C-alpha positions, 0 to 999 in steps of 0.5 A: 500500500502506498503512503497517503496524505489527504489534503484538507479540501478532500477531507472537507468534501468527504465530510460534506458528502456524509462519508465517515472519513475515519472509517474510510482511512482506517485501512491506511492508518492500520497499514502504517501508510497514512500521514497528516500535516499540521496545515491540513489539521488546522484547515480541516478542524477550523472548518468544523461546525459541530463541536462533537464532530470536531472533537472526534476528527481531532482525536483521529488526527492525534493518532495519524503520524504527522509529517514534521514541519521543521525549518528544513521543510520550510526552506524547501517550501520557500525554494519551491515557491520561488521556483514556481513563481519564476514560471508564473505559477503561484500556488498558496503557501499552505498548498506548497507546505502540504505538497512538501509534506507529501513529498517528504514521506513519498506519499500520494496526495489526495486532493481535488485542487489543481494548485498541486498539479504544478509541483514537480515530483508530486503524485496527485489523485483526486480521490482516496484509492480503493 
């Protein structure tokens, strides 16, 4: 099973459609292939309206290994943003950080956002693989 990092837009889309994302991602977590990052955590949890649902998802995030967003990662985000900017591509810094986290652990990034398509070396898919 390939490493997987799910973008906040994918989480939010699934939650809005009534999917229990915890159950959907449990096989990836059990196999040690699921990762998260602080940017995704913050974006998803701030969008949650119901406190109980938010608490449940936060508890799930607490058991997913989180890719460290250390100084080395932020240097890479800065470099990547600069390189892409020279080509006229300006993805949001948050998306660059999420992409950098996925690249760090060799993960497939699940996201419906086209911003990620410009990131060199990133494997992207719109939906969670079966």
